[in-house]
N, C-alpha and C positions, 0 to 999 in steps of 0.2 A: 384900394384898387385890386381887383381879382388877378390872380397869377395866370398868365397866359399858358395854355396847354402846349406841351412839346410834341412835335411830330415823332413817330417811332423811328424815323431815319435820321433825325437831327443829332448833332453832336452834343453829348452830355456836358453839362456845365463843369468847369474845373473847380476843385476845392481850393480853399484859401492857402493850404500848405503847398500848393504847386500841383503840377500834374503827376499822377501816379500811373506807372506803366503797368498795364494789365498783362498777366501771364496767359499766353495762348497755348492751349493744349493741341499740339499737332498730331495727326494720326500717325501710327507706326510707319516708319519708312521701310522701303524695300518691297519685295514681292509678296504675294498672298498665297504662294504655294506651300508645299509641305514643309519645306525648310524653315519658313518663318510663318508660323500660324498667326492669324489675325487676332485670336482671343488669347487671353492670359490663361495660365494653368490653374488659377485658383478662382474662387467665387462660386456662388450658388446661382442656379437658374440661368447659366450661360449656355446659349444654343451654339453647338459646335457643328462645323461643316463636316460631313462624312468624307472619308478618303475617296479619291477618284477611283481607286482599285482596291479591292479587299479580298479576303480569303475566308473559306469555311474552315473552322477548326477541325483538325484531325481527331481521331479517336483518342480520348484521354489526354489531349494536349494541354500543356500548362501555359500560363501567361508568359513565362520567360522563354518559351519556345515559339509562341505566336509572334511575339514582337520582332525578332530577327527575320522571321519568314516574311512578315509584312514589309519590313524595311527593304529586304532584297527584292520583293515582288514589285514594289513601287519605285525602286531606284533611289531610295533615301537612306537615312541612318536611323538606328533605333532611338536615338535622342530625339530626332524630329518627330517620329511616330508617337513616342510617349508624350511629348510636349503637346502635340495635337490632341491626344486623348485626355490630357489634363492630369497625368499621373506624376509629372516631374516635381522636383522641389523648386525652390525660389530661383535657383540658378537656371532652371529649365534644361538640365542635362541628366541628372541622376534620378532614378526612381527609388524611393525608400524600399528597403528590403521587406518590410512588413506588408507591402502591397501584394506580395505573393500569397499571403494568408487571407486577407480580406480587405474590402474597400468600403468607404462610406457609401450610403445609398446615392447621393448626388454624383459622386465621382464614378460610381458603377454605371449609372444611367448615361452619363456623358460619354464615358469611354465606349460603351455599347453602341451609342449613336454614331460615333466617329467610324467604328470599324464595321458598321452595318449588321450588328448582332442584336438579338434580344437580350434583355437583362438576365434571363435565366441562362442563356448561352454564355454570356460574359462571366457570370458567376461560377460557372462550371470550369473555367480556366484557373480558378483559385483553389487553394488547399482547404479552406474552411469547410466546404461541403463534405470533405472526407471525414470530418469530425463525427459524423453520425455513426461511423463504424470504427474509427481509429481514435482511441482514448486520448492520446497526447494532443489531439486537435479538437477535442470535444469541449464545448462551452458548458455542458451539463456537469462536467467534472471539474468545475472551477476550484474547489478546495485543494485539489492536487497540485495547483500552482503555488501553494504556499510553502515556506520553509519548514513547517511543522511536520510534514510528511516527507516526500521525496522532492528534491529541488529540481526545478526547471525541467518539466517533461518534454518541452519543446526541443530539448537536445536530441530527442528521437524524431526530429524533423530536420531535414537538410534545407535550410533557407538560402545560404550563400553559395551552395554548390549543388550538384546533382549527380546521380548515377546515370549510366546509359548502356544500351546494347548497340554495338556497332551494326549488327545486321538489321535491327529495327530502324536505325537512322538512315540506312541505305534506301528505305522506302519499300512499298509493296508492289511497285510496278505501274502505278497510275501516272499519268503525264505530269501532274503537279508535283508528285513526290519524286519523280525522276529529275525534275528541275530544281526543287527546293529541299529535298530530303524528307525523311520521315518525321514522326512526332516525338518531341521531347516530352515524355509522359509525366503526368502529375505523380503517379505512384512511385516513380523513381526517386522522389524526394523523401520517401519513407524508408528508414533503415531496415524494416521487416521485409521489404522487397529487395532481394539481393541476387535473384536468378531470373533470367528470361526463360520461361517454361517453353515457349514456342521454339526458340533456337537452341535450348539446352546449353546455355552459356552463362557464366557468372557475369554480372554487371560490372562494368568499369566505373571507377571513380575519378580516374586521372587520364589525361591525354596520353595516348601511346607514344607521342613524339617528345614532348617536353616534360612529362611526368607531373604536371601541375593539375590541381583539381578542376574538373569541368565546370564552366560557368562561374568560376570564383572571381568576384570583383572586389577591389579595394573599397570602392564607393558605389553604392546603389545596387540595383538588381542586375543590370546588364553591364559587362566589362567592355571597355572601349566603345561606349555607346555612340560616340560621334563618328566612328569609322563607317564608311559607306560601302567599302569594297569587300567585306567579309561575307562568305556564304553562311547559311544558317547552321551547317554542320561542321564548320571550321572552328578550331580552338581559338577562343578569344582571350586566352591568358597572356599576361605580359611576359615577354621573353627577351630582356635586353641583351643577354649574351649571345643570342642567335639571330640570324637574319630572317627576314620573311621567306615564306615558301617561294614567292615570286621575287627574285632579286631586284627586278625593275620597280617594284612597288616600294618606294622609299618611305611613303607615309605610314606603311604597316610594318616597318622595320622593327618596332617594339612589340609586335604581336606574334604569337607562335604561328598561327595560320594553318596548322596541319589539319587534315580532314580526319574526323573521328571515326570514319569508317575503315581505317587502315588496321592491318594486323589482327585478324580474326582468330588465328590459330592459338594464341597464347592464353586463352581464357577457358580451357577445359576445366570442368569442375573437379574431376578426380580420375586417376588411372584405375581406381578400384571400382568395378561395376556396382556392387552393392552400396557403396558410399554415394556414388553418383545418383542412383535411383532413390536413395533415401533423401538426399538434398532436394531433388526435383519434386518428390512427394510432399515434403514439408512446405515448399513454396507454393505448390498447387493448392494445398489446404488453406494456406494464408490468403491466397488470391480469392478463394471462394468466400472466405469471411469478409474480405474487403470489398467484394463485388456488390453492385446494387441489388442483385437478386439473391444474395447470400442469406443465410439464416439470421433471424433476429436475436437468438440466444445460442450459447454454446456452453460446454462444460469446462469449468475451471476449479481445481481442487475439490472435485466431487460434487459441485453444485452448478446449477444453470444460472448463468449471468448474462448480461448484455454483451454484444461483441465489442463495444467500445471499452467496457470494463475489462474484458478479456485481455486486450493489448496492454492495459495498465498492469494487470497481474503478470503478464508475460515479461514485462520490463522489470518488475520486482523480482520475479523468480530468477531471471538471468543475472541480476546483481547478486543474489544469494549464491548462485552457482560459482560465479567468479570469486566471491569473497571466501567461500569455503572449499574451493578446489584444492586437492583432488579427491575430496570425499565423494563427489558425485561421478567420478570417473567410471565406475562399473556400470552406470546407467547409460553410457554412450552406446549408440547403435553399432558402430563399427570402430575399429582401431584408428582409422584415419580421422574420424571426427574427434575422437578423444585426443589425438595428437594436436589437432588444430586448436582445440580449447586449451590444451597444455601451454601452447605458445602465447595465446592471448591472456589467459589468466596469470601465467608467470610474469608477463610484462606488467600487468596491473599491480600484482602483489609486490613486485620489486620496487615499483614507484612509491607505493605506500610505505614500505620498509625504509626506503632511503629518506623519506621525509621525516619519519619518526626518529631516525638516527640523528638527523639534523636538528631535532627539537622543534619542528614546525607543526603548527596546528593544521590537521588534515580533515577534509570532508570526504567521507567514503563514497558519497554519491559522485564526486568528480571523477573517480577512477573506476568504480564498479557499476555505476548506473549508466555511464556513457555507452552508447552503442559501439560495437566493434569497429575499429578503423579499417580493417581488412577482413573480409569474410573467408577468404580461401586462398591458399598457397599450395602449389604442388607438393605432395608429401614424399619422403624418401622411400626407398625400398625397405621393407620391414626386416629383410635378412640382415641388413647392414645398420639398422637403427639401434643406437644405445645412447647412454647419457653422454658419452664422449664423442660420438660421431654425428650428432644432430647438427645440421648446417646452421650457421649464424648468418643472418642477412641484415641489411641496413634498416629494413622496415620491421623486421621481427627479430626477437632474441629468443633463444631457446630457454625454457624454464630452468631455474636453478634447482 
């Protein structure tokens, strides 16, 4: 006898082992706004909904600068923005630090679609395109990443923190910059950029209020990513010992919250005019090499090489100078510059000597190849400077 056909709407027959309850996948609960994106952060080929409001990137703006501006512009949090862009981890809060360097093609296209940018504009927010001119970021110099030469060139790239110019963050007077602040620039992540030539000021690395590194996060790319009330130019560093700038804001009591545009007068390059002009001239030449319209080749050790290789040579030469100092002291352009290198080289050499006394295995690259932690400090008057009267500070120690 033939088996009767079942209707598509009929109840399926039960198995002999009893009824088995089928698991029903319910759609994600909650709203569909920015705070709770409809799509997950992973997966390929996922079509993402664009943000209701977006921004055009500022000149030389980085990804870590655009995210807080988008969050403040849309009334959301950086975590919600990055989750919508598909950049967060499995928890949906933190963005991996490596995302500032480069992104896979699928994530790059998805993030560009959400913020309403082209793939090229989205890629220009990352640091990888700078590798065409900056050796430590170059993919063509891959052998330099091995331990057989110099270890970890990316230490000459600030990933977990950045430098900044207070006057640049104040904006250039446009309506959007008056409301959201200026650009957190990509080139501020490079240690070779240490002066703002436009404002003739040394770049800061720490908040003028709490003294902690700017944009330094314990986890992920953006510190306190779930905080919705911080302005893009406010300090996001954790400050448990101090209250928020706004005492009524109890949710931000663990965040410094100070505006980075405070205290402009404390970052003069030097009291010595020749030293000041020498520093600005060096930074101007470096900016020309890093610029997109700069030369393809330059001279290093008497030979023409690529600009990317030049910065690798510059890193090696600086290590040799620190390791052999004060042999190169007569080559310093001014006494103030020589005194600044005295302090930095003395600190590095003392660290190496202390480890050798303790019998520990040392790697010279850790101390001599690392970029300077502070580029400039006001020098004392030369009439009163001698070995016994050089000031000792908490950040720097006078050379022994």
